[in-house]
C-alpha positions in Angstrom: 185.2 175.8 137.1 185.9 174.2 133.7 188.9 172.4 135.1 186.8 170.9 137.9 184.0 170.0 135.5 186.5 168.3 133.2 187.7 166.1 136.1 184.1 165.0 136.9 183.0 164.4 133.3 186.2 162.4 132.7 185.2 160.1 135.6 181.6 159.8 134.4 182.7 159.0 130.8 184.5 155.9 132.1 181.6 154.8 134.3 179.3 152.6 132.3 176.5 152.4 134.9 176.4 156.2 135.1 176.3 156.6 131.3 173.4 154.1 131.1 171.4 155.9 133.9 171.9 159.3 132.2 170.7 157.9 128.9 167.7 156.3 130.6 166.9 159.6 132.3 166.9 161.7 129.2 165.0 159.0 127.3 162.3 159.2 130.0 162.2 163.0 129.7 161.6 162.6 126.0 158.9 160.0 126.7 156.7 162.9 128.0 156.1 163.6 124.4 154.7 160.1 123.9 151.7 161.1 126.0 150.5 163.0 122.9 150.3 159.7 121.0 147.8 158.2 123.5 144.6 157.9 121.4 141.9 155.3 121.4 138.2 154.9 120.3 135.5 153.2 122.3 132.4 153.1 120.0 131.4 156.7 119.5 133.9 158.0 122.0 137.2 159.3 120.7 139.8 160.0 123.3 143.0 161.8 122.5 145.2 163.0 125.3 146.7 165.9 123.3 143.2 167.3 122.8 142.6 167.6 126.5 144.7 170.8 126.7 147.7 169.4 128.5 150.0 170.8 125.8 148.4 174.2 125.6 150.6 177.2 126.4 151.2 178.2 129.1 149.8 175.2 131.0 152.4 172.9 129.3 155.2 174.5 131.4 153.5 173.5 134.6 152.5 170.0 133.4 155.9 169.0 131.8 158.1 170.3 134.6 155.9 168.4 137.1 156.1 165.2 135.1 159.8 165.5 134.3 160.6 166.0 138.0 159.3 162.4 138.7 162.3 161.0 136.8 164.9 162.9 138.9 165.7 159.7 140.8 167.7 158.3 137.9 170.1 161.3 138.0 170.1 161.0 141.8 171.5 157.5 141.4 174.3 159.0 139.2 175.1 161.6 141.8 175.1 159.1 144.7 177.1 156.5 142.8 179.5 159.2 141.7 180.4 159.8 145.4 180.4 156.1 146.3 182.9 155.4 143.5 185.2 158.1 144.9 185.6 156.1 148.0 185.6 152.6 146.5 188.0 153.5 143.7 190.2 155.6 146.0 189.9 158.5 143.5 189.0 161.0 146.2 192.3 160.3 148.0 194.2 160.4 144.8 192.6 163.7 143.7 193.7 165.3 147.1 197.2 163.9 146.7 197.4 165.4 143.2 196.7 168.8 144.7 192.9 169.2 144.6 191.7 170.8 147.8 188.7 169.5 149.6 186.8 172.7 148.8 187.6 172.3 145.1 186.5 168.6 145.3 183.1 169.6 146.8 182.8 172.4 144.2 183.5 170.0 141.4 180.6 167.9 142.6 178.3 170.9 143.0 179.2 172.2 139.5 178.2 168.8 138.1 174.9 169.0 140.0 174.3 172.5 138.4 175.2 171.2 134.9 172.8 168.2 135.3 170.0 170.5 136.5 170.7 173.1 133.8 170.8 170.6 130.9 167.6 168.9 132.2 165.8 172.2 132.3 167.0 173.1 128.8 165.9 169.7 127.6 162.4 170.1 129.1 162.1 173.6 127.6 162.9 172.3 124.1 160.6 169.3 124.4 157.8 171.5 125.8 158.3 174.2 123.2 158.1 171.6 120.3 155.0 169.9 121.8 153.3 173.3 122.5 153.9 174.6 119.0 152.4 171.4 117.5 149.4 170.9 119.8 148.7 174.2 121.6 145.5 176.2 120.7 147.4 179.4 121.7 150.6 180.4 119.9 150.8 184.1 120.7 154.3 185.0 122.0 152.8 186.7 125.1 151.1 183.4 126.0 153.9 181.1 125.0 156.4 182.8 127.2 154.2 183.3 130.3 154.5 180.9 133.3 158.2 180.3 132.5 158.8 180.5 136.3 158.0 176.7 136.4 161.3 176.1 134.6 163.1 178.1 137.2 161.3 176.1 139.9 162.3 172.9 138.1 165.9 173.9 138.0 165.9 174.9 141.7 164.1 171.6 142.6 166.7 169.5 140.8 169.7 171.4 142.4 168.2 171.0 145.9 167.4 167.3 145.4 170.8 166.4 143.9 172.6 168.4 146.6 170.7 166.3 149.2 171.8 163.2 147.4 175.4 164.4 147.3 175.4 165.0 151.0 173.9 161.5 151.7 176.6 160.0 149.4 179.4 161.6 151.3 177.7 160.8 154.7 177.1 157.1 154.0 179.8 156.4 151.3 177.8 153.6 149.7 175.3 154.3 146.9 172.7 151.7 148.0 172.8 152.9 151.6 172.7 156.5 150.6 169.5 156.0 148.5 168.1 154.0 151.5 169.0 156.9 153.8 167.1 159.3 151.5 164.0 157.0 151.5 164.2 156.7 155.3 164.3 160.5 155.5 161.2 160.7 153.2 159.4 158.3 155.6 160.4 160.4 158.6 159.1 163.5 156.9 155.9 161.6 156.1 155.4 160.7 159.8 156.3 164.2 160.8 153.7 165.6 158.3 151.0 163.3 159.8 151.9 164.4 163.3 151.9 168.1 162.4 148.5 167.8 160.7 147.1 165.9 163.7 148.4 168.4 166.3 148.7 171.7 164.4 146.2 171.4 161.5 145.5 175.2 161.0 149.3 175.8 160.8 150.4 172.5 159.3 151.4 173.8 155.9 153.3 176.8 157.4 155.3 174.3 159.5 155.9 171.6 156.8 157.1 174.1 154.2 160.4 174.3 156.0 161.2 170.5 155.7 163.6 169.8 152.8 161.7 167.3 150.7 158.4 169.0 151.4 159.8 172.4 150.3 161.0 170.8 147.1 157.6 169.3 146.5 156.0 172.7 147.1 157.9 174.3 144.2 155.8 172.7 141.5 152.3 171.7 142.7 150.3 169.0 141.0 148.8 170.4 137.7 146.0 167.9 137.0 143.2 169.7 138.9 144.2 172.9 137.0 142.9 171.4 133.7 139.7 173.1 132.5 138.1 169.7 131.9 138.7 168.6 135.5 137.6 172.0 136.8 134.4 171.7 134.8 133.6 168.2 136.0 134.3 169.3 139.6 131.9 172.3 139.3 129.2 170.0 138.0 129.4 167.7 141.1 129.7 170.7 143.4 133.4 170.4 144.2 135.7 173.4 144.4 139.2 172.5 143.2 140.5 176.1 142.9 143.9 176.6 144.6 147.1 178.5 144.2 149.3 176.7 141.6 151.8 179.5 141.2 155.5 179.3 142.0 156.3 181.3 145.2 159.5 183.1 146.0 159.3 181.8 149.6 159.5 178.1 148.3 162.5 179.0 146.1 164.2 180.7 149.0 163.7 177.7 151.3 165.0 175.1 148.8 168.0 177.4 148.0 168.7 177.6 151.8 168.6 173.8 152.1 170.9 173.5 149.0 173.4 175.7 150.7 173.1 173.7 154.0 173.7 170.3 152.1 176.7 171.6 150.3 178.2 173.2 153.4 177.6 170.1 155.5 179.2 168.0 152.7 182.3 170.2 152.9 182.4 170.2 156.7 182.0 166.4 156.7 184.8 165.9 154.2 187.0 168.3 156.2 186.7 166.4 159.4 186.8 162.9 157.9 190.1 161.0 157.9 190.6 159.8 154.3 
């Protein structure tokens, strides 16, 4: 495993565009902390985002993983361009000539995906822990370390999404076209979702949960309506915003299944393709 990772990180180290995208990605993850600095006064009204409770334990695990997942497209570009460069620079063919099997080649990419996802998850954990310890009203260990399943969901979500990008990169061979193919797939899922809700409304969610991008989205549901302030306002106007925000094993299993499918299809595609 370490040998394969060394090969991949050696390639990334000498790719300036990938280095820039990785730096931007982690800078954006850090920027979540800047939300705490949003503060302004309008006459007698003082507004401070950090005082709204978004950095309270254990809610912060939900909020920060949801927000951090938005920036995953920057690392997706690294994954996709990583595959495109293998074809354009002929390094894929050279690696195979040098004795690397096609299975090892795919594993090297998948291990890189796992490392990116793991480092991202650790980074979000550290940033969230620091923000929570500074701004949270609750600092009891039992509260701090509850709801950590959102970090697991974040990790699974990144692995699934990057594996999808890896498959598209191998399928299309060009980074721009691979990203375009992912966007087209997202549009297709959007149309499918509209059709399913139109034809099978009572069972729409049960059907849509098996689509790849939808299953990834289901891992971490939007956290905004979970805020006590939002819930209070909703009750005052007669709205019921209560829903299940928890991470479900079913969603984790579905995304894990799609991850396996994408990696397997990537391997089969590489096996059959004449390089």
